[in-house]
PDB file as gemmi writes it, atoms N, CA and C in Angstrom:
CRYST1    1.000    1.000    1.000  90.00  90.00  90.00 P 1                      
ATOM      1  N   MET A   1       0.847  -1.177   0.000  1.00  0.00           N  
ATOM      2  CA  MET A   1       0.000   0.000   0.000  1.00  0.00           C  
ATOM      3  C   MET A   1       0.892   1.241   0.000  1.00  0.00           C  
ATOM      4  N   LEU A   2       0.637   2.152  -0.916  1.00  0.00           N  
ATOM      5  CA  LEU A   2       1.412   3.386  -1.003  1.00  0.00           C  
ATOM      6  C   LEU A   2       0.730   4.488  -0.213  1.00  0.00           C  
ATOM      7  N   GLU A   3       1.521   5.259   0.495  1.00  0.00           N  
ATOM      8  CA  GLU A   3       0.998   6.400   1.243  1.00  0.00           C  
ATOM      9  C   GLU A   3       1.543   7.676   0.636  1.00  0.00           C  
ATOM     10  N   ASP A   4       0.805   8.771   0.812  1.00  0.00           N  
ATOM     11  CA  ASP A   4       1.299  10.065   0.362  1.00  0.00           C  
ATOM     12  C   ASP A   4       2.512  10.436   1.194  1.00  0.00           C  
ATOM     13  N   PRO A   5       3.556  10.985   0.565  1.00  0.00           N  
ATOM     14  CA  PRO A   5       4.719  11.405   1.342  1.00  0.00           C  
ATOM     15  C   PRO A   5       4.355  12.555   2.283  1.00  0.00           C  
ATOM     16  N   VAL A   6       4.981  12.576   3.435  1.00  0.00           N  
ATOM     17  CA  VAL A   6       4.739  13.641   4.404  1.00  0.00           C  
ATOM     18  C   VAL A   6       5.586  14.844   4.020  1.00  0.00           C  
ATOM     19  N   ASN A   7       4.976  16.007   3.998  1.00  0.00           N  
ATOM     20  CA  ASN A   7       5.662  17.237   3.625  1.00  0.00           C  
ATOM     21  C   ASN A   7       6.167  17.906   4.896  1.00  0.00           C  
ATOM     22  N   SER A   8       7.479  18.026   5.026  1.00  0.00           N  
ATOM     23  CA  SER A   8       8.046  18.635   6.229  1.00  0.00           C  
ATOM     24  C   SER A   8       8.445  20.092   6.012  1.00  0.00           C  
ATOM     25  N   SER A   9       8.232  20.625   4.808  1.00  0.00           N  
ATOM     26  CA  SER A   9       8.670  21.988   4.512  1.00  0.00           C  
ATOM     27  C   SER A   9       7.623  23.046   4.831  1.00  0.00           C  
ATOM     28  N   ARG A  10       6.410  22.624   5.199  1.00  0.00           N  
ATOM     29  CA  ARG A  10       5.302  23.530   5.505  1.00  0.00           C  
ATOM     30  C   ARG A  10       4.785  24.259   4.273  1.00  0.00           C  
ATOM     31  N   THR A  11       5.105  23.762   3.073  1.00  0.00           N  
ATOM     32  CA  THR A  11       4.588  24.369   1.846  1.00  0.00           C  
ATOM     33  C   THR A  11       3.922  23.301   0.991  1.00  0.00           C  
ATOM     34  N   TRP A  12       2.870  23.722   0.275  1.00  0.00           N  
ATOM     35  CA  TRP A  12       2.133  22.845  -0.620  1.00  0.00           C  
ATOM     36  C   TRP A  12       1.782  23.615  -1.876  1.00  0.00           C  
ATOM     37  N   LYS A  13       1.591  22.914  -2.978  1.00  0.00           N  
ATOM     38  CA  LYS A  13       1.238  23.516  -4.267  1.00  0.00           C  
ATOM     39  C   LYS A  13      -0.266  23.426  -4.499  1.00  0.00           C  
ATOM     40  N   SER A  14      -0.761  24.290  -5.373  1.00  0.00           N  
ATOM     41  CA  SER A  14      -2.157  24.207  -5.807  1.00  0.00           C  
ATOM     42  C   SER A  14      -2.419  22.797  -6.326  1.00  0.00           C  
ATOM     43  N   GLY A  15      -3.569  22.238  -5.953  1.00  0.00           N  
ATOM     44  CA  GLY A  15      -3.928  20.894  -6.391  1.00  0.00           C  
ATOM     45  C   GLY A  15      -3.564  19.813  -5.405  1.00  0.00           C  
ATOM     46  N   GLU A  16      -2.697  20.120  -4.424  1.00  0.00           N  
ATOM     47  CA  GLU A  16      -2.351  19.137  -3.404  1.00  0.00           C  
ATOM     48  C   GLU A  16      -3.389  19.171  -2.283  1.00  0.00           C  
ATOM     49  N   THR A  17      -3.446  18.110  -1.508  1.00  0.00           N  
ATOM     50  CA  THR A  17      -4.398  18.009  -0.406  1.00  0.00           C  
ATOM     51  C   THR A  17      -3.832  18.667   0.842  1.00  0.00           C  
ATOM     52  N   CYS A  18      -4.646  19.495   1.474  1.00  0.00           N  
ATOM     53  CA  CYS A  18      -4.259  20.139   2.731  1.00  0.00           C  
ATOM     54  C   CYS A  18      -4.251  19.084   3.832  1.00  0.00           C  
ATOM     55  N   ARG A  19      -3.163  18.979   4.563  1.00  0.00           N  
ATOM     56  CA  ARG A  19      -3.044  17.993   5.635  1.00  0.00           C  
ATOM     57  C   ARG A  19      -3.240  18.606   7.018  1.00  0.00           C  
ATOM     58  N   ILE A  20      -3.030  19.921   7.129  1.00  0.00           N  
ATOM     59  CA  ILE A  20      -3.104  20.593   8.431  1.00  0.00           C  
ATOM     60  C   ILE A  20      -4.017  21.800   8.301  1.00  0.00           C  
ATOM     61  N   SER A  21      -5.120  21.814   9.039  1.00  0.00           N  
ATOM     62  CA  SER A  21      -6.010  22.980   9.034  1.00  0.00           C  
ATOM     63  C   SER A  21      -5.263  24.174   9.606  1.00  0.00           C  
ATOM     64  N   GLY A  22      -5.452  25.346   8.999  1.00  0.00           N  
ATOM     65  CA  GLY A  22      -4.800  26.534   9.525  1.00  0.00           C  
ATOM     66  C   GLY A  22      -4.764  27.681   8.540  1.00  0.00           C  
ATOM     67  N   SER A  23      -3.920  28.668   8.864  1.00  0.00           N  
ATOM     68  CA  SER A  23      -3.740  29.868   8.042  1.00  0.00           C  
ATOM     69  C   SER A  23      -2.564  29.656   7.104  1.00  0.00           C  
ATOM     70  N   TYR A  24      -2.793  29.937   5.828  1.00  0.00           N  
ATOM     71  CA  TYR A  24      -1.774  29.758   4.804  1.00  0.00           C  
ATOM     72  C   TYR A  24      -1.567  31.051   4.034  1.00  0.00           C  
ATOM     73  N   ARG A  25      -0.310  31.300   3.646  1.00  0.00           N  
ATOM     74  CA  ARG A  25       0.039  32.481   2.857  1.00  0.00           C  
ATOM     75  C   ARG A  25       0.426  32.029   1.452  1.00  0.00           C  
ATOM     76  N   CYS A  26      -0.050  32.771   0.457  1.00  0.00           N  
ATOM     77  CA  CYS A  26       0.373  32.521  -0.921  1.00  0.00           C  
ATOM     78  C   CYS A  26       1.799  33.058  -1.060  1.00  0.00           C  
ATOM     79  N   GLN A  27       2.741  32.173  -1.310  1.00  0.00           N  
ATOM     80  CA  GLN A  27       4.143  32.578  -1.417  1.00  0.00           C  
ATOM     81  C   GLN A  27       4.387  33.429  -2.662  1.00  0.00           C  
ATOM     82  N   ASN A  28       3.661  33.160  -3.736  1.00  0.00           N  
ATOM     83  CA  ASN A  28       3.831  33.953  -4.955  1.00  0.00           C  
ATOM     84  C   ASN A  28       3.458  35.409  -4.688  1.00  0.00           C  
ATOM     85  N   CYS A  29       2.334  35.623  -3.999  1.00  0.00           N  
ATOM     86  CA  CYS A  29       1.923  36.987  -3.642  1.00  0.00           C  
ATOM     87  C   CYS A  29       2.949  37.622  -2.709  1.00  0.00           C  
ATOM     88  N   HIS A  30       3.398  36.861  -1.723  1.00  0.00           N  
ATOM     89  CA  HIS A  30       4.364  37.367  -0.745  1.00  0.00           C  
ATOM     90  C   HIS A  30       5.638  37.855  -1.446  1.00  0.00           C  
ATOM     91  N   LEU A  31       6.131  37.072  -2.387  1.00  0.00           N  
ATOM     92  CA  LEU A  31       7.349  37.454  -3.109  1.00  0.00           C  
ATOM     93  C   LEU A  31       7.122  38.651  -4.025  1.00  0.00           C  
ATOM     94  N   ALA A  32       5.866  38.885  -4.425  1.00  0.00           N  
ATOM     95  CA  ALA A  32       5.528  40.031  -5.280  1.00  0.00           C  
ATOM     96  C   ALA A  32       5.157  41.262  -4.458  1.00  0.00           C  
ATOM     97  N   GLY A  33       5.250  41.166  -3.119  1.00  0.00           N  
ATOM     98  CA  GLY A  33       4.963  42.318  -2.267  1.00  0.00           C  
ATOM     99  C   GLY A  33       3.517  42.439  -1.829  1.00  0.00           C  
ATOM    100  N   ARG A  34       2.714  41.409  -2.092  1.00  0.00           N  
ATOM    101  CA  ARG A  34       1.316  41.394  -1.644  1.00  0.00           C  
ATOM    102  C   ARG A  34       1.189  40.389  -0.505  1.00  0.00           C  
ATOM    103  N   GLU A  35       0.224  40.589   0.361  1.00  0.00           N  
ATOM    104  CA  GLU A  35      -0.038  39.616   1.420  1.00  0.00           C  
ATOM    105  C   GLU A  35      -1.424  39.032   1.217  1.00  0.00           C  
ATOM    106  N   LEU A  36      -1.482  37.752   0.956  1.00  0.00           N  
ATOM    107  CA  LEU A  36      -2.755  37.055   0.835  1.00  0.00           C  
ATOM    108  C   LEU A  36      -2.709  35.858   1.775  1.00  0.00           C  
ATOM    109  N   ILE A  37      -3.542  35.891   2.803  1.00  0.00           N  
ATOM    110  CA  ILE A  37      -3.605  34.811   3.784  1.00  0.00           C  
ATOM    111  C   ILE A  37      -5.018  34.254   3.775  1.00  0.00           C  
ATOM    112  N   ARG A  38      -5.115  32.924   3.688  1.00  0.00           N  
ATOM    113  CA  ARG A  38      -6.416  32.259   3.671  1.00  0.00           C  
ATOM    114  C   ARG A  38      -6.419  31.097   4.647  1.00  0.00           C  
ATOM    115  N   GLU A  39      -7.607  30.736   5.093  1.00  0.00           N  
ATOM    116  CA  GLU A  39      -7.793  29.592   5.989  1.00  0.00           C  
ATOM    117  C   GLU A  39      -8.173  28.373   5.147  1.00  0.00           C  
ATOM    118  N   PHE A  40      -7.541  27.230   5.441  1.00  0.00           N  
ATOM    119  CA  PHE A  40      -7.879  25.981   4.765  1.00  0.00           C  
ATOM    120  C   PHE A  40      -8.072  24.888   5.799  1.00  0.00           C  
ATOM    121  N   GLU A  41      -8.992  23.969   5.510  1.00  0.00           N  
ATOM    122  CA  GLU A  41      -9.263  22.827   6.377  1.00  0.00           C  
ATOM    123  C   GLU A  41      -8.540  21.602   5.837  1.00  0.00           C  
ATOM    124  N   ALA A  42      -8.090  20.741   6.750  1.00  0.00           N  
ATOM    125  CA  ALA A  42      -7.452  19.493   6.353  1.00  0.00           C  
ATOM    126  C   ALA A  42      -8.414  18.688   5.486  1.00  0.00           C  
ATOM    127  N   GLY A  43      -7.883  18.080   4.443  1.00  0.00           N  
ATOM    128  CA  GLY A  43      -8.686  17.275   3.536  1.00  0.00           C  
ATOM    129  C   GLY A  43      -9.130  18.011   2.289  1.00  0.00           C  
ATOM    130  N   LYS A  44      -9.092  19.327   2.321  1.00  0.00           N  
ATOM    131  CA  LYS A  44      -9.480  20.126   1.151  1.00  0.00           C  
ATOM    132  C   LYS A  44      -8.299  20.213   0.180  1.00  0.00           C  
ATOM    133  N   ILE A  45      -8.599  20.525  -1.071  1.00  0.00           N  
ATOM    134  CA  ILE A  45      -7.561  20.689  -2.095  1.00  0.00           C  
ATOM    135  C   ILE A  45      -7.163  22.160  -2.156  1.00  0.00           C  
ATOM    136  N   PHE A  46      -5.841  22.419  -2.143  1.00  0.00           N  
ATOM    137  CA  PHE A  46      -5.376  23.798  -2.256  1.00  0.00           C  
ATOM    138  C   PHE A  46      -5.755  24.349  -3.626  1.00  0.00           C  
ATOM    139  N   PRO A  47      -6.401  25.528  -3.658  1.00  0.00           N  
ATOM    140  CA  PRO A  47      -6.821  26.120  -4.928  1.00  0.00           C  
ATOM    141  C   PRO A  47      -5.710  26.962  -5.547  1.00  0.00           C  
ATOM    142  N   MET A  48      -5.990  27.445  -6.753  1.00  0.00           N  
ATOM    143  CA  MET A  48      -5.126  28.465  -7.333  1.00  0.00           C  
ATOM    144  C   MET A  48      -5.408  29.757  -6.570  1.00  0.00           C  
ATOM    145  N   CYS A  49      -4.477  30.676  -6.568  1.00  0.00           N  
ATOM    146  CA  CYS A  49      -4.647  31.949  -5.870  1.00  0.00           C  
ATOM    147  C   CYS A  49      -5.534  32.875  -6.699  1.00  0.00           C  
ATOM    148  N   ASP A  50      -6.465  33.551  -6.024  1.00  0.00           N  
ATOM    149  CA  ASP A  50      -7.378  34.477  -6.698  1.00  0.00           C  
ATOM    150  C   ASP A  50      -6.676  35.720  -7.239  1.00  0.00           C  
ATOM    151  N   SER A  51      -5.558  36.112  -6.626  1.00  0.00           N  
ATOM    152  CA  SER A  51      -4.926  37.372  -7.029  1.00  0.00           C  
ATOM    153  C   SER A  51      -3.610  37.189  -7.793  1.00  0.00           C  
ATOM    154  N   CYS A  52      -3.233  35.948  -8.085  1.00  0.00           N  
ATOM    155  CA  CYS A  52      -1.994  35.696  -8.833  1.00  0.00           C  
ATOM    156  C   CYS A  52      -2.294  35.377 -10.294  1.00  0.00           C  
ATOM    157  N   PRO A  53      -1.455  35.853 -11.194  1.00  0.00           N  
ATOM    158  CA  PRO A  53      -1.631  35.473 -12.597  1.00  0.00           C  
ATOM    159  C   PRO A  53      -1.128  34.048 -12.869  1.00  0.00           C  
ATOM    160  N   GLU A  54      -0.275  33.514 -11.982  1.00  0.00           N  
ATOM    161  CA  GLU A  54       0.280  32.176 -12.180  1.00  0.00           C  
ATOM    162  C   GLU A  54      -0.776  31.112 -11.896  1.00  0.00           C  
ATOM    163  N   LYS A  55      -0.683  29.999 -12.601  1.00  0.00           N  
ATOM    164  CA  LYS A  55      -1.609  28.890 -12.380  1.00  0.00           C  
ATOM    165  C   LYS A  55      -1.174  28.045 -11.185  1.00  0.00           C  
ATOM    166  N   ASP A  56       0.126  27.870 -11.023  1.00  0.00           N  
ATOM    167  CA  ASP A  56       0.667  26.998  -9.989  1.00  0.00           C  
ATOM    168  C   ASP A  56       1.280  27.852  -8.888  1.00  0.00           C  
ATOM    169  N   VAL A  57       0.659  27.874  -7.718  1.00  0.00           N  
ATOM    170  CA  VAL A  57       1.180  28.687  -6.621  1.00  0.00           C  
ATOM    171  C   VAL A  57       1.559  27.800  -5.445  1.00  0.00           C  
ATOM    172  N   THR A  58       2.356  28.348  -4.554  1.00  0.00           N  
ATOM    173  CA  THR A  58       2.783  27.650  -3.350  1.00  0.00           C  
ATOM    174  C   THR A  58       2.099  28.273  -2.148  1.00  0.00           C  
ATOM    175  N   TRP A  59       1.498  27.435  -1.310  1.00  0.00           N  
ATOM    176  CA  TRP A  59       0.856  27.874  -0.072  1.00  0.00           C  
ATOM    177  C   TRP A  59       1.736  27.465   1.095  1.00  0.00           C  
ATOM    178  N   ARG A  60       2.027  28.405   2.004  1.00  0.00           N  
ATOM    179  CA  ARG A  60       2.875  28.130   3.170  1.00  0.00           C  
ATOM    180  C   ARG A  60       2.047  28.225   4.438  1.00  0.00           C  
ATOM    181  N   LEU A  61       2.147  27.191   5.269  1.00  0.00           N  
ATOM    182  CA  LEU A  61       1.446  27.170   6.549  1.00  0.00           C  
ATOM    183  C   LEU A  61       2.067  28.197   7.486  1.00  0.00           C  
ATOM    184  N   LEU A  62       1.262  29.155   7.940  1.00  0.00           N  
ATOM    185  CA  LEU A  62       1.730  30.161   8.891  1.00  0.00           C  
ATOM    186  C   LEU A  62       1.380  29.773  10.316  1.00  0.00           C  
ATOM    187  N   LYS A  63       0.137  29.307  10.506  1.00  0.00           N  
ATOM    188  CA  LYS A  63      -0.327  28.995  11.858  1.00  0.00           C  
ATOM    189  C   LYS A  63      -1.353  27.868  11.794  1.00  0.00           C  
ATOM    190  N   PRO A  64      -1.044  26.726  12.421  1.00  0.00           N  
ATOM    191  CA  PRO A  64      -2.036  25.651  12.462  1.00  0.00           C  
ATOM    192  C   PRO A  64      -3.273  26.095  13.241  1.00  0.00           C  
ATOM    193  N   ALA A  65      -4.418  25.542  12.875  1.00  0.00           N  
ATOM    194  CA  ALA A  65      -5.660  25.852  13.585  1.00  0.00           C  
ATOM    195  C   ALA A  65      -5.556  25.323  15.009  1.00  0.00           C  
ATOM    196  N   ALA A  66      -6.153  26.052  15.936  1.00  0.00           N  
ATOM    197  CA  ALA A  66      -6.130  25.643  17.340  1.00  0.00           C  
ATOM    198  C   ALA A  66      -6.984  24.397  17.523  1.00  0.00           C  
ATOM    199  N   ALA A  67      -6.473  23.475  18.295  1.00  0.00           N  
ATOM    200  CA  ALA A  67      -7.240  22.272  18.620  1.00  0.00           C  
ATOM    201  C   ALA A  67      -8.119  22.590  19.820  1.00  0.00           C  
ATOM    202  N   PHE A  68      -9.358  22.209  19.719  1.00  0.00           N  
ATOM    203  CA  PHE A  68     -10.298  22.467  20.803  1.00  0.00           C  
ATOM    204  C   PHE A  68     -10.476  21.211  21.634  1.00  0.00           C  
ATOM    205  N   LYS A  69     -10.472  21.378  22.940  1.00  0.00           N  
ATOM    206  CA  LYS A  69     -10.710  20.258  23.842  1.00  0.00           C  
ATOM    207  C   LYS A  69     -12.142  20.325  24.341  1.00  0.00           C  
ATOM    208  N   ALA A  70     -12.779  19.185  24.374  1.00  0.00           N  
ATOM    209  CA  ALA A  70     -14.145  19.127  24.895  1.00  0.00           C  
ATOM    210  C   ALA A  70     -14.095  19.248  26.415  1.00  0.00           C  
ATOM    211  N   THR A  71     -14.974  20.062  26.943  1.00  0.00           N  
ATOM    212  CA  THR A  71     -15.043  20.204  28.397  1.00  0.00           C  
ATOM    213  C   THR A  71     -16.445  19.847  28.852  1.00  0.00           C  
ATOM    214  N   ALA A  72     -16.517  19.275  30.024  1.00  0.00           N  
ATOM    215  CA  ALA A  72     -17.839  18.885  30.549  1.00  0.00           C  
ATOM    216  C   ALA A  72     -18.185  19.708  31.761  1.00  0.00           C  
TER     217      ALA A  72                                                      
END                                                                             
């Protein structure tokens, strides 16, 4: 059985599956002097960036979503 490789660089490309829910920055925008930060949920597919002319962009995890503990 083949498993998806684990990404340790904290970056993913458009079309890849999000593994960690949290805040992500478009690296293409960042390098062009724009800041675009979006929230993604684990299991979703990373989209193309709405403000980039490039088709293939890199998303960098800035902050994982907080885990909530159930309290009684």
